N, CA, C and O of each residue as an XYZ file, in Angstrom:
852
protein
N     111.910    -12.357    142.519
C     113.194    -11.467    142.566
C     114.084    -12.359    141.305
O     113.926    -13.569    141.140
N     114.850    -11.673    140.632
C     115.728    -12.105    139.898
C     116.965    -12.862    140.663
O     117.034    -12.528    141.846
N     117.719    -13.582    140.345
C     119.026    -14.569    140.891
C     119.877    -13.535    141.803
O     120.352    -12.481    141.381
N     119.966    -13.942    142.909
C     120.901    -13.441    143.892
C     122.142    -13.989    144.089
O     122.246    -15.079    144.652
N     123.524    -13.109    143.526
C     124.730    -13.714    143.829
C     125.020    -13.184    145.248
O     124.685    -12.157    145.839
N     125.855    -14.387    145.620
C     126.550    -14.177    146.810
C     128.456    -14.591    146.568
O     129.139    -15.447    146.006
N     128.639    -13.385    147.383
C     130.483    -13.477    146.964
C     131.049    -12.658    148.119
O     130.376    -12.060    148.959
N     132.320    -12.710    148.049
C     132.937    -11.969    149.228
C     132.853    -10.433    149.186
O     132.760     -9.872    148.094
N     132.882     -9.734    150.330
C     133.159     -8.421    150.249
C     134.315     -7.831    149.832
O     135.370     -8.337    150.216
N     134.345     -6.836    149.105
C     135.357     -6.096    148.726
C     135.758     -4.931    149.307
O     134.909     -4.220    149.845
N     137.127     -4.552    149.287
C     137.514     -3.505    150.117
C     136.984     -2.255    149.910
O     136.688     -1.616    150.920
N     136.784     -1.727    148.761
C     136.138     -0.481    148.037
C     134.510     -0.671    148.406
O     133.679      0.122    147.965
N     134.208     -1.608    149.113
C     132.599     -1.715    149.440
C     132.305     -1.477    150.826
O     131.119     -1.455    151.154
N     133.203     -1.294    151.698
C     133.217     -1.122    152.921
C     132.270     -0.156    153.305
O     131.276     -0.542    153.920
N     132.412      1.016    153.049
C     131.403      2.014    153.043
C     130.070      1.597    152.866
O     129.214      1.611    153.751
N     129.886      1.167    151.523
C     128.232      0.938    151.041
C     127.768     -0.187    151.845
O     126.551     -0.289    152.006
N     128.684     -1.200    152.468
C     128.277     -2.225    153.599
C     127.834     -1.518    154.872
O     126.761     -1.800    155.404
N     128.561     -0.712    155.299
C     128.131     -0.230    156.654
C     126.930      0.737    156.251
O     126.041      0.789    157.101
N     126.761      1.442    155.214
C     125.362      2.310    155.031
C     124.240      1.255    155.033
O     123.317      1.370    155.839
N     124.291      0.097    154.045
C     123.255     -0.590    154.022
C     123.301     -1.266    155.671
O     122.174     -1.182    156.157
N     124.046     -1.739    156.387
C     123.714     -2.170    157.519
C     122.984     -1.069    158.470
O     122.049     -1.336    159.224
N     123.543      0.149    158.313
C     122.802      1.086    158.937
C     121.320      1.509    158.966
O     120.620      2.045    159.826
N     121.054      0.989    157.467
C     119.640      1.219    157.074
C     118.888      0.110    157.465
O     117.696      0.255    157.738
N     119.463     -1.042    157.531
C     118.705     -2.418    158.059
C     118.539     -2.276    159.663
O     117.602     -2.958    160.077
N     119.105     -1.681    160.485
C     119.000     -2.017    161.905
C     118.775     -0.320    162.370
O     119.276     -0.082    163.469
N     118.163      0.767    161.760
C     118.031      1.698    162.028
C     116.851      1.895    162.871
O     115.740      1.816    162.346
N     116.983      2.173    164.273
C     115.580      2.228    165.189
C     115.051      0.732    165.296
O     113.996      0.550    165.905
N     115.680     -0.275    164.777
C     115.250     -1.825    164.966
C     115.196     -2.167    166.336
O     114.122     -2.348    166.910
N     116.431     -2.277    166.961
C     116.330     -2.568    168.577
C     116.740     -1.493    169.609
O     116.917     -1.834    170.779
N     116.893     -0.251    169.238
C     117.097      0.967    169.813
C     116.751      2.139    169.119
O     116.506      2.007    167.920
N     116.678      3.261    169.623
C     116.726      4.296    168.718
C     118.048      4.516    168.401
O     118.948      4.629    169.233
N     118.198      4.590    166.992
C     119.268      4.677    166.052
C     119.877      3.322    166.050
O     119.176      2.358    166.358
N     120.909      3.197    165.783
C     121.849      1.905    165.809
C     123.234      2.213    165.867
O     123.722      3.320    165.639
N     124.040      0.844    166.287
C     125.479      0.844    166.357
C     126.120     -0.123    165.457
O     127.315     -0.080    165.165
N     125.129     -1.157    164.949
C     125.521     -2.245    163.988
C     126.673     -1.743    162.840
O     127.756     -2.278    162.605
N     126.122     -0.619    162.245
C     127.139     -0.132    161.087
C     128.596      0.111    161.817
O     129.490     -0.372    161.123
N     129.050      0.684    162.943
C     130.149      0.744    163.605
C     130.728     -0.642    164.033
O     131.932     -0.834    164.203
N     129.679     -1.671    164.203
C     130.530     -2.589    164.814
C     131.210     -3.427    163.150
O     132.342     -3.884    162.989
N     130.010     -3.385    162.085
C     130.782     -3.765    161.017
C     132.201     -3.274    160.563
O     133.044     -3.990    160.023
N     132.325     -2.025    160.845
C     133.250     -1.335    160.913
C     134.798     -1.789    161.222
O     135.819     -1.860    160.537
N     134.423     -2.097    162.771
C     135.628     -2.580    163.435
C     135.899     -4.062    163.727
O     136.879     -4.525    164.310
N     134.557     -4.902    163.074
C     135.129     -6.049    163.148
C     136.170     -6.680    162.210
O     136.843     -7.662    162.523
N     136.252     -5.999    160.966
C     137.121     -6.820    160.172
C     138.504     -6.582    160.449
O     139.321     -7.391    160.009
N     138.895     -5.588    161.116
C     140.340     -5.701    161.801
C     140.601     -6.369    163.222
O     141.614     -6.226    163.906
N     139.420     -7.166    163.538
C     139.835     -7.913    164.609
C     140.224     -9.440    164.496
O     139.609    -10.150    163.700
N     141.207     -9.941    165.259
C     141.738    -11.225    165.152
C     140.810    -12.430    164.871
O     141.098    -13.339    164.093
N     139.445    -12.325    165.725
C     138.548    -13.321    165.505
C     137.482    -13.257    163.958
O     136.690    -14.117    163.573
N     137.755    -12.190    163.442
C     137.195    -11.895    162.006
C     137.820    -12.941    161.234
O     138.950    -13.413    161.359
N     136.621    -13.316    160.161
C     136.864    -14.539    159.321
C     136.519    -13.481    157.993
O     135.539    -12.736    157.980
N     137.264    -13.551    157.181
C     137.132    -12.724    155.957
C     136.414    -13.703    154.893
O     135.414    -13.343    154.272
N     136.951    -14.849    154.752
C     136.315    -15.889    153.963
C     134.766    -16.021    153.944
O     134.201    -16.447    152.936
N     133.799    -15.505    155.517
C     132.702    -15.606    155.819
C     132.235    -14.230    155.913
O     131.237    -14.088    156.620
N     132.727    -13.156    155.359
C     132.356    -11.784    155.099
C     131.839    -11.717    153.842
O     132.627    -11.419    152.944
N     130.576    -11.945    153.535
C     129.567    -12.279    152.365
C     128.657    -10.958    152.050
O     128.130    -10.300    152.946
N     128.559    -10.698    150.847
C     127.460     -9.740    150.461
C     126.733    -10.275    149.201
O     127.186    -10.770    148.168
N     125.485    -10.027    149.598
C     124.559    -10.694    148.324
C     124.020     -9.290    147.408
O     123.580     -8.181    147.711
N     124.293     -9.944    146.258
C     124.087     -8.638    145.216
C     122.792     -9.067    144.023
O     122.374    -10.153    143.621
N     122.528     -8.038    143.799
C     121.029     -8.199    142.950
C     121.155     -7.176    141.965
O     121.032     -6.035    142.409
N     121.409     -7.311    140.509
C     121.420     -6.445    139.567
C     122.682     -5.517    139.866
O     122.436     -4.347    139.572
N     123.656     -5.669    140.248
C     124.755     -5.080    140.460
C     124.595     -4.315    141.809
O     125.639     -3.756    142.147
N     123.739     -4.181    142.507
C     123.481     -3.691    143.766
C     123.721     -4.537    144.805
O     123.278     -5.685    144.774
N     124.633     -3.954    146.111
C     124.362     -4.777    147.295
C     123.499     -4.637    148.227
O     123.539     -3.651    148.963
N     122.585     -5.585    148.356
C     121.429     -5.579    148.940
C     121.442     -6.421    150.604
O     120.584     -6.365    151.485
N     122.463     -7.005    150.587
C     122.751     -7.590    152.131
C     123.885     -8.108    152.242
O     124.581     -8.374    151.262
N     124.265     -8.349    153.568
C     125.670     -8.722    154.015
C     125.455     -9.623    155.286
O     124.382     -9.649    155.888
N     126.427    -10.274    155.607
C     126.877    -11.302    156.994
C     128.203    -11.263    157.101
O     129.003    -11.239    156.165
N     128.496    -11.254    158.536
C     130.112    -11.407    158.839
C     130.251    -12.137    159.984
O     129.478    -12.082    160.941
N     131.254    -12.840    159.897
C     131.266    -13.989    160.895
C     132.559    -13.781    161.737
O     133.566    -13.323    161.198
N     132.536    -14.122    163.081
C     133.795    -14.060    163.803
C     133.839    -15.776    164.480
O     132.910    -16.581    164.549
N     135.069    -15.908    164.854
C     135.118    -16.876    165.956
C     134.825    -16.670    167.205
O     135.107    -15.637    167.813
N     134.069    -17.922    167.805
C     133.809    -17.806    169.545
C     134.355    -19.083    170.028
O     135.087    -19.851    169.403
N     133.884    -19.212    171.265
C     134.489    -20.461    171.911
C     133.243    -21.081    172.878
O     132.180    -20.606    173.278
N     133.802    -22.156    173.019
C     132.891    -23.249    174.127
C     133.740    -23.590    175.216
O     134.871    -23.955    174.895
N     133.452    -23.556    176.487
C     134.188    -24.335    177.261
C     133.431    -25.396    177.993
O     132.317    -25.186    178.473
N     134.046    -26.515    178.068
C     133.276    -27.470    179.003
C     133.625    -27.397    180.562
O     134.328    -26.493    181.013
N     133.128    -28.329    181.285
C     133.207    -28.294    182.479
C     135.003    -28.825    183.054
O     135.474    -28.459    184.130
N     135.548    -29.484    182.317
C     136.971    -29.903    182.330
C     138.018    -28.972    181.885
O     139.227    -29.201    181.923
N     137.410    -27.832    181.434
C     138.215    -26.710    180.778
C     138.644    -26.807    179.110
O     139.399    -26.070    178.476
N     137.872    -27.989    178.662
C     138.141    -28.144    177.360
C     137.763    -26.982    176.483
O     136.768    -26.359    176.853
N     138.136    -26.729    175.812
C     137.800    -25.482    174.554
C     137.546    -26.108    173.233
O     138.224    -27.039    172.798
N     136.310    -25.440    172.466
C     136.076    -25.884    171.094
C     135.588    -24.249    170.336
O     134.820    -23.356    170.693
N     136.270    -24.406    169.429
C     136.039    -23.075    168.528
C     134.453    -23.294    167.704
O     134.074    -24.292    167.090
N     133.925    -22.360    167.873
C     132.635    -22.329    166.957
C     132.269    -20.962    166.096
O     133.008    -19.988    166.234
N     131.459    -20.910    165.464
C     131.447    -19.570    164.734
C     130.279    -18.705    165.384
O     129.616    -19.313    166.224
N     129.959    -17.529    165.159
C     128.954    -16.708    165.277
C     128.785    -15.592    164.403
O     129.811    -14.920    164.300
N     127.837    -15.200    163.762
C     127.641    -14.305    162.927
C     126.815    -12.920    163.428
O     126.137    -12.952    164.455
N     126.924    -11.820    162.684
C     126.398    -10.843    163.109
C     127.514     -9.636    163.070
O     128.674     -9.738    163.468
N     126.825     -8.325    162.428
C     125.584     -8.307    161.975
C     125.371     -8.828    160.760
O     126.300     -8.831    159.952
N     123.867     -9.464    160.351
C     123.278     -9.634    159.224
C     122.434     -8.773    159.020
O     121.609     -8.452    159.875
N     122.523     -8.062    157.411
C     121.851     -6.972    157.427
C     121.517     -7.271    155.911
O     122.281     -7.906    155.184
N     120.100     -6.665    155.436
C     119.382     -6.663    154.326
C     118.855     -5.479    154.332
O     118.220     -5.052    155.296
N     119.087     -4.736    153.120
C     118.055     -3.468    152.900
C     116.663     -3.787    153.069
O     116.084     -4.789    152.649
N     116.129     -2.712    153.807
C     114.740     -2.764    154.106
C     113.544     -3.238    152.962
O     112.602     -3.983    153.231
N     113.770     -2.729    151.851
C     113.264     -2.956    150.712
C     113.257     -4.022    150.085
O     112.400     -4.269    149.237
N     114.287     -4.893    150.423
C     114.591     -6.252    149.952
C     114.107     -7.313    151.024
O     113.771     -8.415    150.591
N     114.047     -7.091    152.294
C     113.791     -8.089    153.150
C     112.491     -8.955    153.009
O     111.526     -8.527    152.376
N     112.491    -10.094    153.571
C     111.481    -10.939    153.235
C     111.046    -11.425    151.746
O     109.950    -11.739    151.281
N     112.439    -11.353    151.151
C     112.405    -11.913    149.588
C     113.243    -13.032    149.564
O     113.332    -13.649    148.502
N     113.828    -13.379    150.472
C     114.933    -14.503    150.357
C     116.423    -14.383    150.330
O     117.284    -15.235    150.112
N     116.517    -12.960    150.640
C     118.128    -12.522    150.418
C     118.922    -13.097    151.624
O     120.012    -13.662    151.541
N     118.190    -12.860    152.790
C     118.875    -13.440    154.013
C     119.083    -14.918    154.344
O     119.987    -15.401    155.027
N     117.819    -15.703    153.573
C     118.343    -17.199    153.788
C     119.287    -17.672    152.704
O     119.955    -18.690    152.884
N     119.380    -16.862    151.409
C     120.262    -16.993    150.323
C     121.977    -16.875    150.765
O     122.839    -17.617    150.294
N     122.201    -15.929    151.628
C     123.247    -15.462    152.285
C     123.558    -16.583    153.210
O     124.658    -17.137    153.188
N     122.577    -16.934    154.046
C     122.962    -17.871    155.224
C     123.360    -18.888    154.852
O     124.399    -19.304    155.365
N     122.684    -19.694    153.806
C     122.640    -21.097    153.279
C     124.048    -21.182    152.535
O     124.736    -22.200    152.612
N     124.410    -20.139    151.861
C     125.848    -19.948    151.329
C     126.852    -19.789    152.431
O     127.885    -20.438    152.271
N     126.768    -19.108    153.443
C     127.576    -19.024    154.443
C     127.790    -20.486    155.193
O     128.923    -20.851    155.505
N     126.587    -21.320    155.467
C     126.799    -22.464    156.172
C     127.839    -23.456    155.076
O     128.964    -23.843    155.389
N     127.315    -23.672    154.063
C     128.124    -24.293    153.031
C     129.790    -23.874    153.238
O     130.611    -24.689    153.661
N     130.101    -22.594    152.898
C     131.375    -22.148    153.104
C     131.999    -22.587    154.491
O     133.124    -23.085    154.531
N     131.367    -22.422    155.432
C     131.796    -22.711    156.748
C     132.040    -24.164    156.967
O     133.115    -24.464    157.486
N     131.313    -24.991    156.690
C     131.714    -26.347    156.485
C     133.119    -26.757    155.828
O     134.032    -27.420    156.322
N     133.009    -26.137    154.515
C     134.307    -26.167    153.819
C     135.573    -25.666    154.512
O     136.696    -26.133    154.324
N     135.265    -24.669    155.331
C     136.508    -24.262    156.016
C     136.804    -24.974    157.291
O     137.851    -24.639    157.845
N     136.008    -25.986    157.915
C     136.269    -26.797    158.734
C     135.454    -26.869    159.950
O     135.504    -27.884    160.644
N     134.662    -25.817    160.285
C     133.663    -25.584    161.398
C     132.448    -26.289    161.102
O     131.965    -26.488    159.987
N     131.953    -26.688    162.362
C     130.890    -27.457    162.466
C     129.814    -27.139    163.342
O     128.854    -27.892    163.503
N     129.973    -25.863    164.005
C     128.834    -25.497    164.547
C     128.675    -23.998    164.861
O     129.696    -23.325    165.002
N     127.472    -23.439    164.979
C     127.477    -21.868    164.831
C     126.665    -21.405    166.413
O     125.802    -22.201    166.782
N     126.840    -20.547    167.046
C     126.058    -19.941    168.110
C     125.920    -18.696    167.618
O     126.765    -18.166    166.896
N     124.648    -18.061    168.047
C     124.330    -16.638    167.833
C     123.348    -16.402    168.663
O     122.738    -17.325    169.203
N     123.047    -15.017    168.888
C     121.847    -14.408    169.515
C     121.005    -13.806    168.400
O     121.503    -13.095    167.527
N     119.781    -14.099    168.455
C     118.802    -13.731    167.670
C     117.592    -13.894    167.973
O     117.402    -14.307    169.117
N     116.507    -13.671    167.202
C     115.302    -13.718    167.283
C     114.901    -15.465    166.843
O     115.294    -15.837    165.737
N     114.372    -16.157    167.452
C     114.181    -17.388    167.295
C     113.338    -17.582    165.877
O     113.636    -18.399    165.005
N     112.120    -16.572    165.829
C     111.586    -16.819    164.513
C     112.173    -16.495    163.200
O     111.479    -16.639    162.194
N     113.451    -16.047    163.112
C     114.106    -15.743    162.206
C     114.952    -16.922    161.705
O     115.341    -17.210    160.573
N     115.119    -17.526    162.918
C     116.332    -18.628    162.554
C     116.132    -20.381    162.693
O     116.933    -21.271    162.405
N     114.921    -20.455    163.176
C     114.427    -21.660    163.323
C     114.390    -22.442    162.367
O     114.820    -23.595    162.398
N     113.837    -21.859    161.355
C     113.623    -22.274    159.652
C     114.992    -22.821    158.996
O     115.096    -23.696    158.136
N     116.007    -22.087    159.619
C     117.431    -22.391    158.996
C     118.374    -23.497    159.778
O     119.550    -23.772    159.541
N     117.535    -24.022    160.740
C     118.230    -25.259    161.530
C     118.670    -24.815    162.801
O     119.138    -25.737    163.468
N     118.674    -23.802    163.311
C     118.715    -23.229    164.576
C     117.939    -23.567    165.634
O     116.754    -23.236    165.637
N     118.516    -24.303    166.726
C     117.685    -24.649    167.790
C     118.306    -24.122    169.069
O     119.467    -23.731    169.192
N     117.201    -24.175    170.168
C     117.332    -23.445    171.394
C     118.885    -23.874    172.006
O     119.357    -24.926    171.573
N     119.551    -23.219    172.830
C     120.858    -23.435    173.660
C     120.743    -24.498    174.401
O     121.652    -25.302    174.609
N     119.175    -24.583    175.008
C     118.904    -25.265    176.073
C     119.294    -26.887    175.656
O     119.828    -27.757    176.344
N     118.824    -26.924    174.309
C     118.777    -28.513    173.767
C     120.138    -29.093    173.689
O     120.398    -30.294    173.773
N     121.053    -28.041    173.507
C     122.508    -28.481    173.226
C     123.223    -28.288    174.870
O     124.418    -28.580    174.930
N     122.731    -27.942    175.832
C     123.513    -27.823    177.144
C     124.573    -26.632    176.897
O     125.632    -26.535    177.517
N     124.227    -25.935    176.116
C     125.382    -24.564    176.059
C     124.571    -23.680    176.815
O     123.343    -23.628    176.745
N     125.456    -22.838    177.696
C     124.873    -21.595    178.356
C     125.825    -20.610    178.377
O     126.919    -20.751    177.830
N     125.427    -19.439    179.079
C     126.423    -18.259    179.403
C     126.488    -18.416    181.015
O     125.525    -18.834    181.659
N     127.730    -18.038    181.605
C     127.787    -17.812    182.811
C     127.310    -19.057    183.559
O     127.452    -20.193    183.107
N     126.736    -18.773    184.731
C     126.022    -19.887    185.704
C     124.881    -20.539    185.314
O     123.883    -20.300    185.994
N     124.771    -21.272    184.431
C     123.589    -22.309    184.119
C     122.213    -21.220    183.625
O     121.050    -21.435    183.966
N     122.585    -20.228    182.899
C     121.673    -19.402    181.982
C     121.713    -19.448    180.785
O     122.693    -19.125    180.114
N     120.496    -19.916    180.293
C     120.317    -20.057    179.079
C     119.275    -19.048    178.445
O     118.067    -19.081    178.679
N     119.833    -18.259    177.713
C     119.037    -17.000    176.882
C     118.063    -17.428    176.075
O     118.276    -18.484    175.480
N     116.936    -16.816    175.885
C     116.072    -17.196    174.975
C     116.527    -17.275    173.599
O     116.300    -18.110    172.724
N     117.282    -16.123    173.613
C     117.591    -15.521    172.007
C     119.123    -16.353    171.488
O     119.722    -16.001    170.471
N     119.562    -17.411    172.324
C     120.989    -17.804    172.240
C     120.580    -19.195    171.439
O     119.823    -20.062    171.875
N     121.159    -19.201    170.357
C     120.503    -20.015    169.138
C     121.843    -20.853    168.798
O     122.954    -20.349    168.965
N     121.627    -22.421    168.213
C     122.815    -23.189    168.070
C     122.367    -24.003    166.986
O     121.280    -24.580    166.972
N     123.394    -24.048    165.896
C     122.995    -24.813    164.749
C     124.141    -25.830    164.567
O     125.265    -25.333    164.624
N     124.066    -27.232    164.348
C     124.857    -28.008    163.993
C     125.213    -28.184    162.516
O     124.416    -28.691    161.726
N     126.399    -27.763    162.168
C     126.967    -27.897    160.592
C     127.027    -29.198    160.219
O     126.887    -29.525    159.040
N     127.252    -30.115    161.243
C     127.559    -31.402    160.903
C     126.722    -32.504    162.046
O     126.748    -32.150    163.225
N     126.223    -33.403    161.810
C     125.240    -34.122    162.714
C     126.036    -34.765    163.984
O     127.128    -35.312    163.830
N     125.427    -34.659    165.189
C     125.907    -35.093    166.679
C     127.345    -34.516    167.057
O     128.305    -35.061    167.603
N     127.154    -33.197    166.565
C     128.448    -32.277    167.047
C     128.506    -32.329    168.630
O     129.599    -32.299    169.196
N     127.294    -32.407    169.355
C     127.368    -32.181    170.665
C     127.032    -33.213    171.092
O     126.222    -33.819    170.390
N     127.487    -33.891    172.424
C     127.232    -34.986    173.100
C     126.578    -34.906    174.271
O     126.534    -35.972    174.885
N     126.027    -33.931    174.805
C     125.228    -33.933    175.687
C     125.906    -33.205    177.134
O     125.290    -32.724    178.085
N     127.293    -33.307    176.938
C     127.978    -32.267    178.039
C     127.490    -30.877    178.378
O     126.513    -30.424    177.782
N     128.077    -30.222    179.243
C     127.684    -28.871    179.478
C     128.860    -27.985    178.843
O     130.075    -28.098    179.010
N     128.310    -27.287    178.247
C     129.218    -25.930    177.581
C     128.825    -24.388    178.013
O     127.734    -23.849    178.201
N     130.170    -23.915    178.088
C     129.834    -22.402    178.539
C     130.293    -21.348    177.306
O     131.471    -21.180    176.991
N     129.175    -20.679    176.677
C     129.430    -19.956    175.396
C     130.463    -18.855    176.126
O     130.463    -18.625    177.335
N     131.438    -18.154    175.032
C     132.363    -17.032    175.157
C     132.380    -16.098    173.984
O     133.008    -16.415    172.973
N     131.762    -15.028    174.055
C     131.603    -14.466    172.622
C     132.980    -13.684    172.568
O     133.639    -13.254    173.514
N     133.235    -13.615    171.227
C     134.402    -12.938    170.930
C     134.489    -11.408    171.394
O     133.536    -10.657    171.190
N     135.708    -10.948    172.052
C     135.634     -9.553    172.415
C     135.432     -8.545    171.447
O     135.313     -7.355    171.740
N     135.383     -9.097    170.045
C     135.259     -8.199    168.975
C     133.965     -7.301    169.169
O     133.790     -6.153    168.759
N     133.037     -8.171    169.952
C     131.592     -7.300    169.927
C     131.649     -6.475    171.039
O     130.661     -5.796    171.318
N     132.508     -6.432    171.622
C     132.585     -5.285    172.891
C     132.779     -3.844    172.243
O     133.981     -3.587    172.189
N     132.051     -2.906    171.777
C     132.379     -1.621    171.422
C     131.630     -0.829    172.259
O     130.613     -1.009    172.928
N     132.501      0.243    172.030
C     131.997      1.946    172.555
C     131.148      2.727    172.024
O     131.282      3.358    170.975
N     130.037      2.699    172.907
C     129.200      3.473    172.512
C     129.556      5.058    172.067
O     129.130      5.754    171.146
N     130.314      5.254    172.902
C     130.845      6.936    172.219
C     131.614      6.924    170.981
O     131.484      7.863    170.197
N     132.278      6.107    170.767
C     132.994      5.769    169.321
C     131.862      5.433    168.399
O     132.041      5.858    167.258
N     130.791      4.809    168.586
C     129.845      4.364    167.479
C     128.979      5.603    167.400
O     128.355      5.674    166.341
N     128.787      6.566    168.224
C     127.947      7.711    168.208
C     128.844      8.529    167.263
O     128.235      9.241    166.465
N     129.982      8.546    167.224
C     131.266      9.369    166.813
C     131.286      9.040    165.204
O     131.347      9.816    164.250
N     131.205      7.441    165.254
C     131.196      7.256    163.749
C     129.863      7.727    162.909
O     129.849      8.102    161.737
N     128.896      7.627    163.686
C     127.479      7.340    163.146
C     127.483      9.078    163.012
O     126.276      9.323    163.021
N     128.144     10.298    162.902
C     128.306     11.351    162.767
C     128.569     11.601    161.507
O     128.113     12.570    160.900
N     129.532     10.508    160.896
C     129.948     10.811    159.518
C     129.338     10.149    158.409
O     129.899      9.814    157.366
N     127.840      9.949    158.801
C     126.676      9.355    157.981
C     125.813     10.464    158.014
O     126.016     11.396    158.792
N     124.628     10.431    157.033
C     123.655     11.232    156.689
C     122.986     11.414    157.989
O     122.969     10.348    158.604
N     122.407     12.424    158.651
C     121.816     12.507    159.566
C     120.356     11.750    159.387
O     119.681     11.838    158.362
N     119.958     10.939    160.644
C     118.680     10.268    160.614
C     118.059     10.274    161.732
O     118.806     10.115    162.698
N     116.671     10.433    162.029
C     115.817     10.701    163.249
C     115.751      9.146    163.986
O     115.460      8.078    163.449
N     116.154      9.433    165.505
C     116.215      8.307    166.074
C     114.573      8.221    166.823
O     113.995      9.122    167.431
N     114.157      7.013    166.577
C     112.612      6.915    167.189
C     112.385      5.644    168.099
O     113.237      4.794    168.357
N     111.098      5.673    168.528
C     110.951      4.336    169.448
C     110.235      3.881    168.477
O     109.495      4.694    167.925
N     110.243      2.579    168.029
C     109.232      1.459    167.472
C     109.039      0.134    168.061
O     109.996     -0.361    168.656
N     108.174     -0.372    167.999
C     107.589     -1.687    168.837
C     108.548     -2.549    168.769
O     108.649     -3.331    169.714
N     109.452     -2.640    167.715
C     110.449     -4.012    167.641
C     111.466     -4.007    168.511
O     112.286     -4.926    168.533
N     111.531     -2.776    169.470
C     112.742     -2.543    170.390
C     112.019     -3.010    171.677
O     112.781     -3.454    172.535
N     110.687     -3.000    171.987
C     110.312     -3.730    173.169
C     110.553     -5.226    172.748
O     111.138     -5.965    173.540
N     110.125     -5.698    171.534
C     110.095     -6.949    171.303
C     111.722     -7.708    171.715
O     111.897     -8.684    172.445
N     112.723     -6.936    171.018
C     114.029     -7.185    171.211
C     114.293     -6.965    172.528
O     115.220     -7.685    172.901
N     113.769     -6.124    173.555
C     113.942     -6.245    175.137
C     113.620     -7.380    175.626
O     114.435     -7.903    176.387
N     112.664     -7.908    175.404
C     111.857     -9.199    175.897
C     112.704    -10.531    175.661
O     112.953    -11.385    176.512
N     113.041    -10.524    174.503
C     113.901    -11.575    173.902
C     115.281    -11.471    174.603
O     115.676    -12.443    175.247
N     115.780    -10.731    174.546
C     117.460    -10.346    175.072
C     117.380    -10.599    176.488
O     118.334    -11.161    177.025
N     116.239    -10.216    177.259
C     116.152    -10.417    178.643
C     115.394    -11.617    179.374
O     115.078    -11.539    180.561
N     115.186    -12.486    178.754
C     114.620    -13.605    179.034
C     115.601    -14.896    178.973
O     116.644    -14.860    178.320
N     115.213    -15.970    179.660
C     115.847    -17.370    179.708
C     115.178    -18.493    179.417
O     113.956    -18.376    179.324
N     115.630    -19.505    179.255
C     114.663    -20.799    179.385
C     115.102    -21.774    180.475
O     116.289    -21.901    180.776
N     114.469    -22.216    180.850
C     114.718    -23.109    182.392
C     114.462    -24.431    182.140
O     114.563    -25.262    183.042
């Protein structure tokens, strides 16, 4: 592949990025998808980080995008720590497994460090992210709720020894709490696509409903 350019998303590219996101996620985790609606509403949320809203461009065409928001960790004494999370991260299906996602992420990691952040917490398929330096949340003693360590919750230290072993509880930004009804209404403004079942949906279900003890 030719060289991939990574830069910030421009306002006049919002719709193109939403269409890209829809193509990337359609039928992947569930019949249809709502990630393009999530991309649409994230940009106006207070936790959204415009400097980390990045697109990957190839031959003048946008082929990938990643969006970041702030999240927080709270320790047992009530101390709070601001961390990053990203999602959606989208690559057009015909460009997947060609280094686009890797290039987007590595660029975003460098930019996040420049902005002063030192850790990222995400929910994702471990097979997609351990090669990028993510590890199980269990290894950093980061959980959700009451001692629940989701298999899909992964952590990356952007700087060495960020975590000291104390227990943290992860709190995702409210930006990710979207209305299914509004997502359906938003999707109706796009070209119709058939909702179908595929095996990746079962894999997603298993990962998103399992934990590490």
